[in-house]
N, C-alpha and C positions, 0 to 999 in steps of 0.2 A: 500582590505577591504572585509570582508565576514560576514555573519550572524552567530552570536554566540548563541543567545537565542531569542526566540519569545514567548511573553506572550499575550494571546488573552482573552479578557473579554467581554462577552455579544454579540458575533458575531454569528449569525445564530444558529447552534446547540451547539455552544461552550459557556457555562456559564463562565467557568474559567479554562484555561488549559495552560500549558507551554511546549514548545519544547526547551529543554535545551541541552547544550553541543553539539551543532551542529558541525559536522565535514565536511570532504570533500564529502562523499557520505552518504546521510541520507535516510533511508527506512522507510516509514510509512505503517504499515500493520494493517489489521483489517477486520471485516465483512462488507458486503454491508450496506450502510446507517449509518455507524458509525461516519462519519464526517471527513474522510481523505481528501476529496476534499475541505472541508471548511477550514481546516488548510492550505492547499496549496494555496487556494484563499486568505487567510489572508496575507500570505507572499507576494503574487502578489500585493494586494491592498496597503500593507505597502510601497513597493518600487514605485508603480505607483503614490502615493501621491506626490512624489518629482519631478515628471516630468514637473513641471512648470518652472518658472524663479526665483527660490529662494524664492517663496512665502511660508509663514508659516501658511496660512489659505486659505480655498476654500469654495465657496458656491455651488460647483458642484462636491462633492466627490464621489468616487466609492460606498461607503457605504451610500446609499441614499434612500433605500426602506424599508418598514416595515418588509419585509421578511429577511432583513439583520440583524435585531435586535433579540436577543434571546427572545423567548416568544412573539415576535411581539409587544413588549412594546414600543410604539412610544416615550414615555417620557424618556426612558433609554438611557444611554450613551454607545457607543461601544468603547472599548479601544484596540488598537493593539500596543504593545511595542516591539521594536527590539533593541537588544544589538549588536553592530557592532564592530568587531575586526579590528583595524587599524594597518597599518605598522608603524614602528618607524618614518619613514619620514612623513607619513600622520599625525600622532599625533603631531610631532614637528611643522609642518606647521599650524595645527589648533591652538595650543597653542600660536604660534607667532602671529596669527591673532587676538587672544584675547588681547594679550599684546600690540599690536600696537594701538588698539582702547582704551584700558584702561591701560596706562603705570603704574598706581599706584598699579596694582595687579600682576605685573610681578614676584616679589619675591614670593608672595604667590602661584603663578601659577607654578613656576618652582622649588620651594624649596622642594616639596615632590613628591614621585613617584605616579602618578595617573594611572599607568597601561597603557594598550593599548586598552581599551574598551570605547566606547561611547554608552550611552543608549538614545534612542529617543522614547517618548511616543506620539502616535497619539490618538486623541479622535474624535468621530463622534457623532453629535447630529442631531435629526430629527426635532426638534422644536426650534424656530418658523419656520425656514426654514432649509433644510439640510445643515450642516456645518461640515467641517473637519478641524482640526487644530493641530499644535504641542503644546502639553500642557506642555511638560517637556523635557529638554535635560540635561544630566549629565555625569560626568566621572564614569567609572565602570559599574557594572551590576545591581545595586540597584536603584529603582525609589523612591526617597525620597527628602525631602527638606533640606537634610544635606549639608555637606561641598562640595559634588561633584556636586552641582547644577550649571549649566551653563546658563540656560534660562528656564523660565516658564511663562505661562500666563493662565488666567482663561477664562471661557466661554464668559464673557462680552467683554474682550479685543479681543478674537477671532472673535466674531460676528462683532465688529466694524471694525477690519482689513479686514475680509472677505467681508463685504459690500463695503468697499472702493475699494478693489480689483475688485469686481464685477462692480462697477461704472467705474473704469479705463478700464476694459476689454470691457464694453459696449461702452465706448467712442472710444476706438481704433477700435472697430468693425465698428462703424458708420463712423469714418474717412476713413477706407479702402473702405467702400461702396460708400461714396461720391466721393473719388478720382477715383475709378473705373468708376463710373457713368459719371463724368466730362470728363474722357478720352475717353469714348466710344461715348458720345453725342457731336460730333463736330459741327461746324457751318453749314456744308452741310446738316445735318439732323435735324437742329433746328426745332422743331415741330410747331411753331406758324406761321400759314399761313392763307390764305383766306378760305382754306378748313377745318381748325380746329377752332371750336367755341372758343370764349374767355374763358380762364380758362380750356379748354379741353386738352386732351392728344391724340396724334396720336397713331395708333396701334403699330407703330415701337417703340415709347417710352415706351408704356405699356409692350411690349415684353422685352425690356432691363431691366426694373425694375423687372419684374417677374424672369428674369434670375439671377439677383443679389440676389433676394430672401430675403433680410433682410433690415430693416429700410425703408420699402416701403413708409410709410407716409411722412418721411423726404424727400425722393427723389422726391415724387410727389409734395410736397409743394415747393421745390426749383424750379421746372419747372413752376408751375402755378404762382408763385410770380415774375417771371422774364419776362420783356417785350422784351428782346433781348438775343442773345446768349452771348454777352459780359456781360450783367447783370447777366445771369445765372452763368457764370464762376466766376464772382465776388462774388456772393452769396455763391457759393461752397467754395471759399477760405476763406470767412469770417466765415462760419460755422466751417470749419476745424480748423481755428485759435482759435475760441472760445472753441472748444472741447479740443485742446491742452492746452489752459490756464486752463481749468477745471482740466485736468489731473495733471498739475504742481501744482495747488493749493491743490488738494487732497493729492499728494505725500508729500507736505511740511507741512501738518497739523500734529501737535503732536497727539499722541494717547491719547484719553480722559481717558481711563483705562490703566494705566501704566503696563508694563511688567517687570518681574524680570530678571536681568542679573547677570553675574559673579561679576560685580562691584557695583550692587545695582539696584534700580528701574530706568526705562528709559521710555521715551515717544516715542521711535522709536525702531524698530527691529535692533539689532546690525548687522553690515555687516558680522561679523564672523559667525553668525547664517545663514544668507543668503548664505554665501560661502559654509557652510557645506551642506545645502540643495542642492545647485548646484552640489557639489561633489557627493552626494548620487545619484542625478538624472543621473549622467554620468555612473553609473553602468549599464551594459547591462544585463537585466533580460529577459529571454525567457520562456514563459509558453506554454507547449504543453498539451492542455486540452484533455478530453475524446473525444470531438467532433472535430476531426482533419480535417484540410483542405486537400482534396484529393491531392496527389502528381501528378504533371504533367507539364503543360506548363511553369509555373514560374520557376521551378527548371531546366527544359530543357533550358530555355533562359539563365540562369546564367551559366550553363555548356557550352553552345554554346559560350557565351562571353569569357569564359576562353580559349576555343579552338582558338578563332580568335583574341585574344589580345596578343600583343607582351610581352614576358617575363612571361606569365602565364602557360606555358606548364608544369612546375614542379608542380605547384599547382594542375592542373588537374590530372596529373599522381598520385600524392599523394592521392587525393580524390578517384580516381578509385582503388588504391591499398587498401585503407581502406575498401571500400565496398566489393571488391573481397575477402579480407582476412576474413571478418566477415560473409558475406552472400554467398560466393562462386559464385557470378555472376559478369558480366562485365556491366558497365553502360557507355552510350555515348549519345550524343545529336546531332541532325541534323536539318537543315532547312526543314520545312514541304513542301511536294510536293502537298498538298491539295490546289488547287487554290481558292476554295471557302473560305478557312480560310485566305489565304494570301491577298485576294482582300480587300483593304481598311484598312487592319490591319498591313501592313508591313510584315516583315519576322516573321513567327510563328514557334517556335521551338518544336520539339518532343523529348521525352526522351525514349531511348531504354534500355531494360534490356535483356542481352543475345540475342540481335538482334530482340527482340520483343518489341512492344510498351509497356510502363509500365502499361497501363490500362488493358492489357490482362494478366498480371502476377497475381499471387496469392495475396490475401489480406495480408498474413504474410510478404511477401517481400516488399509490398508497405508500410506497417506500419513501418517496420524496416528502410526502406529508408527514410521515413518521419523524423524519429528521427535523424538518422545519418546526413542527409543533412542539417537539421535545425541547428545542432551544427556546422558542418563544414563550413557552409556559414555564420552563425551569430556570431560564436565564443563568446557566452555570458559568462559573469563572474558568473552568477547564472542561473541555469536551473531547471525549475519545470516541472516534467513529470508525468502525470496521467496514470496509468495502461499501462506501456510500453509493457506488455506481451500480449495485445489484439491481437488475431488472430495468435499468434506465436506458432510454433512447439516447444516442450520442448528443443530440441537441440539449436534452434534459440534463445530461452529465455536465455539460459546459455551464448551464444555468445554475446548477446546484454547486458547482465548484466556485462560481462567482459569489454565490450566497455565503459559502464558507469563508471566502476571502473577506467579504464584507463584515461578517460577525466576528472575525478574528481580531478586529480592532478593539473589541470589548471582551472577548473570551478567547483564551489560548486554546487552539484546536490542534489535535493530533489525529491523522487519518491513515489507515492502511488502504492500499489500492493496487489493482492490477491494470487500471485503465490508463491507456496512453493519453486520452483526452484530459484527464486530471493533471497529467504532467505537462502537457503541451499548452495549457491555458495561459501560461506566461506569468511573469512577475513573481515566480517562486524562488525563495532564497534558502529555504530549509527543507531540502530533499535528501532523504536517507535511503541508500541502497541496502537492503537486507539480503544476505546470502547465507547459505548453510553448507559448510564443507569441513568436517561433518557438523561442527557446532555453528550456531548462528553468529554471524558477524554483522557489524553496522559500519557503514561508510558514509560520511557526510559528503555529498556531491557538490562540486564547485560549479554551480550553474552559470555564474557570471563568467568564469573562465571559458566554459563551453560556448557561451554566446559570442565571446570575443574570438575564440579560435575557429569557430565554424561560421563562415560568412552566411548571413541571413538569406541571400539570394539563392543559395544552393537548395534551400527548402528541406534540409535535413532536420527532422523534428528532434526535440530534446529527448523524447521517449526512445528514439532509435539509438541515441548515444548512451543512455543510461540503463535502458531496460534489457539490452542484449549483450551477450558475450562475444557474438560474431556478427559482422555486417557484410552482406554481399551486395555489391553495386552492380545493377543490371541496367540494360538500356531502356526497357519499357515495362509497364505493368503486366503485359501478357507473358513476359519472360518469367516473372515471379510465379505466375499461375502454373506455367508449364513445369517449372522446377519443383514446385510443391506437389503437383500431381505425380511426377516421377518419384519423388521421395516417398509418398504414401504407398505407391506400388512396390517400391523396394524396401519398405519397412524402415525407412530412415526418418528419425524424429527431429525435425527442425525445432520444434517447441522445447523438447528436452535439452537440446544443445543451446537454447537461448539464441537462436539465429534469426536475425531480422534482415529485411531487404530495403535498399534505397534505390529509387528509380532516377537515373541520370538524364533521361530524355534523349539518349542517343550517344553514340561513340564520340560525336563532335564535342561533347561536353566533358570528355574524360579529363582534360587538363584542369578544368575548374574544380572538379571533385578531388583530383589527385594532388591537391596542393600540400606542401610539406606541413603547413600549420595544422590543417585538418587531420592528416594522417598521424602526425606526431602526437596531437592531443588524444586521438583515439588509442594510440599505442600506450600512452601513459595511463589510460583507463583500462589497459589490458584487453581491449576490444580487437579481436583478430579481424582484419579486413581483406576482402578478395574482390577484385574487379573481374567480371565475366563479360567478355566482349565477343560480338560476332566477328567472324573472320573477314567478311566482305571481300575486298580485293587486296587485303594487306599481304605483304611479303615478309620475309625474315628480317629485312632491314627495318621495316615498320615495327615489327615485334620488339626488336632490340631497343628501338627508340622509346617505345611505351614502357618497357621494363626499366629503362634507365630513369624515368621520371619518378618511379615509386620504389626504386631499389632500397632495400633495408627498411622500408616503411610499410609495405603491403605486398600482396601477391597478385599476379595477373594470370588469368586463364583465358587464352584465346582459342575459340572453337576451331576445329580443323575443317568443319563444314562452313559454308558461307554464312548461315544465320541459324538461329535456334529452330526456325520453322522447318529446316531441312531434316531435323531429327524426328519430325512428325509424319514423314512420308512412309507410313506403315500401311500397306494395303488392308490387312485384317481390321485394324482400328478404324481406318477411313471408311471402309465398307459399312461397318456397324454405325458409325456416326452419321454418314449420309442418309442411311435408312431411317435413323431416328429423327434427324433434322427435317427430313421430308415427310415425317409422320407416316412412313410406310408407302408413300406414293411411288418411290423408286427403291429398289433393293439390289444394288449392284453386287456382283460377286467379287471375291478377292482378286481373281484372275483379270476381271474387267478393269478393276482399279489399277492393278499393276501395269496392264497394257496402256491404260490411259496416261498414267504417270510417265511411262517411257516415251510415249508419243509427244506429250506436252514438253518434256525436257528437251527433246530434239528440236521442237519448234522454237525453243528459247535459247538455242546456241548463239544466235546473233546477238541477243540481249546480253548474254554473258560476256561476249567479246566487247560489246559497247561499254559495259560497266568497267572493264579493265582499262579501256582507253580513257574514259571519263575520269577515272581516279587520277590519272596523270594530267590530263588537259584542264580539269577543273580544280586542281590544287591551287590554293590561294597564293598570289604573288604580292609581296609587300615591299614598298620602298624601305630602305634602311634608315630609319629615323635617327639612330645613333650616329650614323655617318654624317648626316646633315648637322646635327648638334655639335659634334666634335670636329668639324671641318678645320683643316689646317691652312696656313698661309693666308693669301689675300682673297681666297674664295668667299664671295658673299652668299647670303642665304638663298637668293633666287637661283644662283648658278648651281649651288650644291643640291638644292631640291630638284632642279631640272635634270641634273645628272642622274639622280636616283630614279626619277621617273623614266628617263631614257633606258636605264637598265631593265626596268620592269617591262617597258614596251618591247625591248629587244628580246627578252625572254618569251613574251607572248608571241612575237613574230616567229621565233624559232619553233615554238610549239605548232604554230599554224603550218609552217613549212614542212615540218616532220610528221604531220598528222597521218599521212598515208602510211609512212613507215611504222608509226605506233600501232596503227590498226593491223598491219601485216604481222607485227611481232606478237600482238595479243592473240590474233587468230591462230598463229602457230602454237602458242602455249596452250590455248584451250583445246585445239584439235588433238594435240599430242596426248592429253590425259582424258579426253572426253569419254571414250568408251568405258574406261575403268572408274572414272570419278564424276560422271555427269550429275549424280544425285548430291554430290558435295559442292559442285561448282555453281550450279544453276540457282537463281534466286528462289528460295523455298516458298516465300509468301506468294510469288507470282504463280508457282506451280499449283498451290492450293486454290488460289483465286480462279484459275482457268479450269481446274478439276471440278470445283463446285458449280461453276457456270454451266458445264456440260449437263448437269443434272437439275438445272433450273434453280440453283441455290446461290446464295451470296456468302462468301467467306468473310467473317469478321474476326480479325486476329485476336482482339481483346476478349471477345465472348467465346470463341470456338477453340482457341489454342489449348487452354487448360483442359477442356472437355475431351478433345482428341487424345491428349496425353494420358488422361485418366483411363481411357479405354485400351491402352496398350499393355499387353502382358509383359512381365519381366523379361521374357525372352525376346520381345520385340523392341525393347529399349536398347539403342546402340551402346556397346560397351564403353565408348569414350564418355558419353554423357552420364552413364550410370556411375562411372568412376569419379566424375566431377561432383555429382550429387553426394556421393558418400564422402568425398574429400572435404566438402563444405562443413561437415560436423566434426572433423578430426583435427 
């Protein structure tokens, strides 16, 4: 039996959401405070409801506070509906239980295929008192009053049953208290004596009543109304017998508000319903919440017991092998040598990790051990884990995710996570995006469709597709660092806007990333995409061509300066950074940096001219493959191919013959705008490289770009790039 679907209505931040098509390993992703933990808690509360003795209603449900209700509306109902997939044997036994109680429905029950699913809807009410109850059970996954209904009851029936159950529970509680009291208060300590006033209680009796702690008025009355110990014992037996009679009478009374069953209305809850509740209650469900109990003595005691129990050696070695394989550490347990701990407590165990106490190991190892040992010791059938990546190194995240995938073959696993590593580990088919706007929403993500739509060679991680609302494609990793630094200075939150970056490896790869299939898929996911490219030597014709490739699918932002490094040519920031990078060995002034940049730019005029020429000269020339394939007339393959090669050769010859003219044209364009726009035209990375070299330093674009940007004051950030940064989150 495992959970197939969970529908939650009106619970905490969830107005109405469904976790559908649950599989072996289910991953809930989303931003902080989106409601992931509330979905996981709803699963826990669903199964916890059945932990009684086959009861269909309760006056002490887990959903009992106003904060458990969406909008804190005390008059609203909370509904948690679970569809459970049963094995063929479990479903057969369940049907047989119905038929045994209602033989007249056997043919109707077995004559049609009712599938392997049972749906159970729980409802929780806050008024007049907190009450939880099973409102509907049916075959299949749809909650309705149709042919699949097995059992249903309304709130009046539930309140009646819950109050009866509360009376029964109170009676049994009183019975236990009286029997315990009678056993502890023997004849030797009977309190009535010359030293005890009539109707009084001795200090010893008061202490016993306080220790029992419940039904103190009843216990006090039993003592005060008895003249002797024999009379006291008789009074206790009479009261217990009266309570048992009350319980029997309550249990035998028909329900005043009938419930609906598979065979019609009934005044009692069918046994097959109680049997189903007991069966669900036997499922071992383990919840590992964000606030985990520290690992230590309890786990050490269990390992020590394995060491000292006959026949448990293989179990211990298997457990140690699992931990060693995943975490690369050896665990063992020993009896504590600390006499202060042992005194009065028996043998106290200690857990060792690589021969050190577990408490002195890193938090990552302790958190990973918490999860592994919880599963290995408890062997739950359903495991709920919140944020398993907490305190873990990325490599350890991957190992732990692989472990969860492995155990999901035997145990249905639900996890919440912020970790992109958990999503990118691959082979995940049950990934749910949790969003809050303003109520929590759940979306089952189509991972297979994403893998098909996004070519693997692009290197776009699944986390980039699913974890973000906006994606910005940049040419290199240093571009992302610079933009993030500018955003921090400008108080623009990329995180709050769920903005991620994808590195393309250069403008030459633009066509590969800007494919219609990739951008269309991201569009259907409502992911806004922007391509941010360096200007380089592109002109308006190049810009229109690039925009045409992504028209209607994405947005293109082409920098007006040659490259992003041109926006870092801020003398104040560079003076501060060079002083810090040289560790105070040199401390240039802003004026010195400004003059140096001006001089370096002038020295690079020829380079700027050459880059413009190379843009034309080094543009790729391709033979027309289509013309060769679709050749007409009697032209053979060799002739057609040779013709296309001749065209390419002619184009190359033309470029060679016009090279001087191209240089002259480029020089004229550069010189015309040089005095006003030299800082925009010159290669910015070259300027920074030569500037740093003057001070005996080496400029590393990837390491230094973001740091320089972080030192620039808001007023130093050029208005164009500031507008781009702000526009990325709008």
